[in-house]
C-alpha angles and dihedrals in degrees: 000000000000125000132188116269111233114197133204110223129232119227125216127204114226135182087237100042132112143182102276093104085067096038096048101032105018091235113171097248122163103194128067086216097062104144106168139037107200091205102171108020139146092173113126088230088066129357130196117219131211109266098203150346134054095335097037112157096025117123118238093251092051087051089051095047098044109029101034090153086076087065098043092261092287110198100227114114087223136032100275106214139049124200117204139175112210127197108198104196086164133022115285120227119278101253148161132206130217129239126249095271097048096045095049090052098043106024104051096268096311116151122253120253127244113163146172136211136216113192109225098176135345143171118277092252101035127138142176136216118238117161135346138246101239116119098196136027089245090057089045092054094045092054090052093045089052095044089239091151093146088055094042105042123075111221124200127193113232140199133187111284096035118135125203128185114215112194118194111275093041120128109227149149137187110230137214119294099027129126111187144157114237123201113192148151114284097267140112097197113130130163114204115215099175132004104179088256089284123169130222124233090279094055098255129133108254113250118265123205101207099154095048087043091055091048096057109028119111110241117216098027117249120214113232111236124200135151117217115223121213132210118185141178129168091270105036147018128209115197115190106205099181146001105194137164088268112032146359114224128192142171117230116200110186118184098177116346143337126196117200143157121236102235102157125086086256139336133217118217127190119180107221099171142007133009138261143127136282113214118193132146091009088298127117128211129189116234127199137169110291098027118133127195146155126229106215131221119295089004086146128200119005136176129209119197130186140052098299141137130207145186106222128189142171136178118265118266124248099067113125118253116231091248093052093056 
């Protein structure tokens, strides 16, 4: 009998981090510079572990490697997705991520990194950087050499509830005053283009990766187009933001209850607001803001009750299952 897989997050200190992860979710963070909650992660730089149940204490990668049936025998060598919550108490570096082909060649077989952002909360005047105004690589380089960042970078005003899709090759930065949930490929490869001349705790300027950035950045910038789809009942709304080559990401807003069947290989859930209960296989699990869990393959029917909101994701279909190879 299958059961939901609840996970214990890992927390990452960052130069731009703060304390909102504790204030908002009551997470047990120790540093006032905690920038990232790696909530559902099988990456070696920070692995979630199973919080309870039959597989309590296993890391997500151990579960993936040794109990692949829980994930529908998904054919990927490693767990394909990574869910984070980020607290940008200061601006993050302006950066870009490679695609799969470039990363595998230059980053010891690492995956590329396409990601997306759901804005949980932000300051009234907050913005983000997505894209740039250069039309050629020569213009891009000249703007960098001359320090013309205001002319180069494309800034976008944001508000809570906004969603953004960031394909590999897109210049971007999360900016001060933003709390967001990120769904991404399982990768930790980032190339910094600009870091505001900040210094690390040892007084050194942080490393930039200009040549690799120029290798992978999309010039001219291409706007990412997607059309959200909405499904609504009297008691719940599901907004599907994106169906990409790597993941499908939705927001579930439940006002009373929602009954569904788990018909994906597996599904990732993050509670971003409210509280309630998950009922499955005649078992009942309490849910509160800040919980993260996976519904495994062939879980069957499940019911969620309460006034509660989730970001839900799952990997794109079409990847061979192990047994089909």
